[in-house]
Each structure stands twice: as structure tokens, then as C-alpha cells.
Phi, psi and omega in degrees: 000115184255001180299322180302305177300324178300313180293322181298309182291327176295320179293318179294325180283347180250278181298323180296318180292320179297316180295318178297318179297319180297321179294319179297325181291349175280348179287161175302148184305321183293329177289318181298317181298331179273327186282317186301312177301327177293319178297321180296316179299317178296320180297324177303314180297318181292321180292315178295319180294315181297319183284315188268333183265337185233307187293307180295314177303321179293319179298323182290346174283347181242347181233149172289155188305318183297316181294320180295318181290326176294320177295320178296314180298317178299321178296315180298316179294322179297317179289331173296317178294319178300318180294328180286326184267318182248175178271071185277327181286143182238152176276151177231026176228148179300328180243101190246126180276346190296316188261008174054034175070021182273100182293319182295315181297320182293327177293320178295312179297321181294318180298317180293316179299318180294325176300317178296320177302320178297316177299319180298314180297314180297313180298321180293319178293324178292330177286316182189126179305317177299318177296322178297318181296314181289329176295317176299321178296318180296322177299313180300315184299321183270343179286328184298306177295329177297316181293328175298316177298319179296318176302316180301319179293316181296317179295321178291340178272002176103002178283143173286166183300315181295317180293319179299318179296315181297317180291321177296319179296318180297314181292332181288337184289350174294343173300317179295321178298313179296322181293313181294314179298316179297320181299312185282323181286309182291332178298334179267355182232055186305323179299339180276346186302316178299324177292319178298324179296321177295317179294323177297317177299322178298321180295319178295315180297320181295315179298316182293313189274326184264340185247300188286309185297315178302329179288348180258012186271015177284161183295139179209159180279174185299322180297318179293321179297317180295321179296316179297317179298319179297321180290322175298314179297324177297319176298317177298315181294327177299312179295317181297326184269341185300319183254006176055237183268006180293150179246000000 
């Protein structure tokens, strides 16, 4: 029975990430400014590792390469359209210029994004429990800096700390809705699971390549570049080591 682990990782990736972000925001501002970019760099590694080292290879054991790549391409194009139509892209800094301080819009976008995360977790667990576990970990890793950015937008929009926390927590619970719905629907459509895994990998790649990495392209000295590279590699190594030799 894998429903329990699906719900656990969905809960950790939603309420757990919101709570962790709220705790980080209690730190002094200078600490937050140094910590958040480090978390983002680590999240880049976990997302790339989960998609390229585990999710896609597992899908390719059940699909021929052309079909898997078409599903991946379709997923990437689909998330591009979502970002164009909806507020799919998220901030990962406390003071974010992308969303122009719109608290309501960020809550809508966050709820939708979290719903997709829930589907991703459920699909990964249905494909393979080890793949599901590392996918859940990658979701948690990238949700924490994202929620810090969301908090910054809500506070900048005039929400108090308690209200911002409550609204963020409420929008995060759509992860559970996506996880439960994905578990029961995809569980009855097992032949579709490898395709869902490819689309899930596309969502991770899109967030990492279109959202997180461009935000790290500001000028930095050699020491900062090496630190960021080390953190990305640490994220990759975490995913590679989490499931050991499991396939």
C-alpha cells in the first residue's frame, strides 16, 4: 500500500515546506539573503537529478525512446503555455519583482503549482516507490525557497504574518488534493504511468531551467560561482544517493 507514503511526502512538500519557510523568515534579514540563494542552488541539483537520473531512466524501461521523448517535449511545451496563460512561475527571493507584489495572483499560481506537485508525487510512487521517494524529496527541496518568495510577496501586498502563513498553508494543501486524485486515477490507468513520469520530469526540468537557473545569472565572483556549483552538485549527489542501487 503506497497511499501512506504518497500522502506523507505530499504533506511534507506542502505544509512542511510552508512551515520551514516561515521558520527561516524568523532569521535576521542578512541571514535570509545569504541562505535563500543557497537553498535555490541546492534545489536546482535535486530537480535535475530527480528528472534526469531517476524519473526519465525509469520511464525508458517501459517506453521506447521516441515515445518517452515526445512525452517529455509535450510536457515542456505544456508548461511553457501554462506559464504564459497562468502565473506558473514562482519567485524564490523574499523581494521579488516578477509578480509585482500581487498577493492574490501568487496564491492562485501557488495552488495550481502545488496541485501539479501532488500529481507528480503520486505518479512517481505508482511507477516505483524509490522513484517516488526521491521525487518527493526534490519537491520539498524546491518548495522551501519558493514559499519564502511567496511569503515576501504576501507581506509586501499588505498581509500580516499570521494571515500570510494561513493563506500560504491553505494554498499548499492542493498538493494533497493532487496526490490523492493522482493516486486513485492513475492507479486505474497503469499504462499511462510511464508517460506521466515523463511529463513529471518535464515539470522538474522546466522549473529548474526556466525559473531557477535564470535567477542565478547575476554577476558573482569566482568563490560564489564555485559555491553555487558545489551546492548544485550536492543536490545531484543527494538524489543519486537517496535510493542507492534501486531502479
